C-alpha positions in Angstrom: 0.0 0.0 0.0 1.4 3.3 -1.1 0.6 6.3 1.0 2.2 9.4 2.2 5.6 10.3 0.9 8.1 12.4 2.9 7.6 16.1 3.1 10.4 18.4 3.6 9.1 21.8 4.8 8.4 24.2 2.0 6.1 27.2 1.7 2.4 26.2 2.0 3.3 22.7 3.2 0.0 22.2 4.9 -1.9 23.1 1.8 0.2 20.6 -0.2 -0.3 17.7 2.2 -4.1 18.3 2.4 -4.3 18.4 -1.4 -2.5 15.1 -1.7 -4.8 13.6 1.1 -7.9 14.7 -0.8 -6.7 13.8 -4.3 -6.3 10.0 -3.6 -7.9 7.2 -1.7 -6.0 5.8 1.3 -7.1 2.2 1.9 -6.5 0.8 5.3 -7.6 -2.3 7.2 -11.2 -3.3 6.5 -11.3 -1.5 3.1 -12.2 1.8 4.8 -10.8 5.2 3.4 -8.0 6.9 5.4 -9.1 7.3 9.0 -9.9 10.7 10.7 -7.0 10.0 13.0 -4.5 9.5 10.1 -5.7 12.8 8.4 -5.3 14.6 11.8 -1.8 13.2 12.0 -0.9 14.5 8.7 -2.2 18.0 9.4 -0.4 18.0 12.7 2.7 16.8 11.1 2.7 19.7 8.6 2.6 22.2 11.5 5.5 20.4 13.3 7.6 20.2 10.3 7.2 23.9 9.7 8.1 24.7 13.3 11.2 22.4 13.0 12.4 24.4 10.2 12.5 27.5 12.2 14.5 25.6 14.7 17.2 24.6 12.1 16.0 21.0 12.0 14.5 19.1 9.1 11.2 17.3 9.3 9.5 14.5 7.3 6.2 12.7 7.5 5.4 9.0 6.6 2.1 7.3 7.2 3.7 4.0 8.1 6.9 2.8 9.7 7.7 0.6 6.7 7.7 3.7 4.4 9.8 5.6 6.9 12.4 2.9 7.1 12.7 2.8 3.4 13.3 6.6 3.2 15.9 6.5 6.0 17.9 3.7 4.3 17.9 5.7 1.1 19.2 8.6 2.9 22.2 6.8 4.4 25.1 6.0 2.0 26.4 2.4 1.8 29.5 2.0 3.9 28.5 4.7 6.5 29.3 4.2 10.1 26.2 4.0 12.2 25.6 4.1 16.0 22.3 4.1 17.8 20.6 4.9 21.1 18.2 2.6 22.9 14.9 2.9 21.1 11.9 0.5 20.7 10.6 2.7 17.9 13.5 1.9 15.5 13.1 -1.8 16.2 9.4 -1.7 15.7 9.6 -0.1 12.2 12.2 -2.6 11.1 15.0 -0.2 10.8 17.5 -1.9 13.1 17.0 -5.2 11.3 17.5 -3.5 8.0 20.7 -1.8 9.3 22.0 -5.1 10.5 21.4 -6.7 7.1 22.7 -3.8 5.1 26.1 -2.6 3.8 27.1 -0.4 6.8 29.8 -0.2 9.4 27.9 -1.0 12.6 28.9 0.3 15.9 27.2 -2.1 18.2 27.1 -0.8 21.8 25.6 -4.2 22.9 28.7 -6.1 21.8 30.8 -4.7 24.7 32.1 -7.4 27.0 33.2 -5.2 29.8 33.1 -1.5 30.9 36.5 -0.7 29.2 35.2 -2.0 25.9 31.9 -0.2 26.3 33.7 3.0 26.8 35.8 2.4 23.6 32.6 1.7 21.6 30.9 4.8 22.9 34.0 6.9 21.8 33.6 5.4 18.2 29.9 6.1 18.3 30.4 9.7 19.2 32.3 10.0 15.8 29.9 8.1 13.7 28.6 9.3 10.5 25.0 8.6 11.5 23.3 8.2 14.8 19.8 6.6 15.0 17.4 7.2 17.8 13.9 8.2 18.8 12.7 11.1 21.0 10.7 10.6 24.1 8.5 13.5 23.1 8.2 16.3 20.6 6.2 19.5 21.1 3.9 20.9 18.3 6.2 23.8 18.3 9.2 21.6 17.4 11.1 21.1 20.7 12.6 17.7 21.4 12.2 16.3 24.9 14.5 13.4 26.0 15.3 11.8 29.3 18.2 9.4 29.9 19.8 7.4 32.5 23.5 7.3 31.5 23.2 10.1 29.0 24.9 8.5 26.1 21.9 9.0 23.8 21.3 12.7 24.6 25.0 13.3 24.5 25.1 12.0 20.8 22.1 14.0 20.0 23.6 17.2 21.3 27.1 16.8 19.6 29.3 14.1 18.1 27.8 12.0 15.2 27.8 14.0 11.8 24.1 13.2 11.3 21.2 12.4 13.8 18.2 10.6 12.5 15.1 10.5 14.8 12.2 8.3 14.2 9.1 9.2 16.1 5.5 8.0 16.3 2.8 10.6 16.4 1.7 9.2 19.8 4.7 11.2 21.2 3.6 14.6 20.2 2.7 16.9 23.1 1.5 20.5 23.4 4.5 21.9 25.4 7.7 21.0 27.3 6.0 20.7 30.6 3.4 18.2 29.4 6.3 16.4 27.4 8.3 15.8 30.6 5.2 14.7 32.4 4.5 12.2 29.5 8.0 10.8 29.6 8.1 10.4 33.4 4.5 8.9 33.7 4.1 6.9 30.6 7.4 6.0 28.9 9.7 5.6 32.0 7.4 3.2 33.9 7.0 1.0 30.8 10.8 1.0 30.3 11.4 0.3 33.9 9.2 -2.8 33.7 10.8 -4.0 30.4 14.2 -3.6 31.9 13.3 -5.1 35.3 14.4 -2.0 37.2 13.7 -1.9 41.0 12.4 1.6 41.1 8.9 2.9 42.3 7.5 3.7 38.9 7.9 0.0 37.8 5.7 -1.0 40.8 3.1 1.8 40.5 3.0 2.6 36.8 3.7 6.4 37.4 6.6 8.6 38.4 7.5 9.2 42.1 10.3 11.7 41.3 12.7 9.1 42.9 16.4 9.3 43.4 16.8 5.5 43.6 20.1 3.9 42.5 18.4 2.3 39.4 16.6 5.6 38.4 17.0 6.3 34.8 15.5 9.8 34.7 18.9 11.4 35.3 19.4 13.7 32.3 16.6 15.8 31.1 17.5 17.5 27.8 15.4 20.0 25.8 16.5 20.6 22.2 15.0 24.0 21.2 17.3 24.4 18.2 20.1 22.7 16.3 23.3 24.7 15.9 24.2 22.8 12.8 22.1 23.0 9.7 21.1 19.7 8.2 22.5 17.6 11.1 19.1 16.7 12.9 16.4 15.1 10.8 13.1 14.1 12.4 11.0 11.4 10.7 7.4 11.6 12.0 5.3 8.4 11.5 1.6 8.2 11.5 1.5 5.3 13.9 1.7 4.7 17.7 5.2 3.5 18.3 7.5 2.9 21.4 6.7 4.2 24.6 
């Protein structure tokens, strides 16, 4: 099923997206035309992409994870060195499997056998050609919200790799930074704590306790309000509910 193609912000972007939506039939499960939610996602994505441009970041929108993965692979030259941060989204859309099976130099942080080797792999990741990740939340105004435990993911977002590619489901869109932080701490972090078998209060209760537990991974809260390097950060919005 062919559906939305990527949209880099241009003048009258929202008008272009809506024209394309209305000019074609979008068939989904059950044979129905494109759902109201999908159309709302496309409209919202147009606004976010426009706001990302003002913040010196590039935005794209795809209706499905499969289409997004295809576009990302086309954007990464063969032979490129690639690192990544922990993300369920990039697994769910099939990107990690495709990267592992592709012609790339993989910098696998999970291959470390001890802390010394992990440190060496991280140093190499910081100089990678491409870094893959998701974002815990994105505001409609185009700000990225991320919370980390060790900080390796947010560190590479801020500086290091030449290019940062961020795949994000539309379920992670929030109205402002405050609601974004609340979303991460009360929805994403408890689910991750359970997944990783962390012995922290949110894993038991399903919501944030603002803890300072030894296992706490809400240690670094980073708001990216603008990129200082044109073309470095690219956000791929996906019209699906992905990750946490």
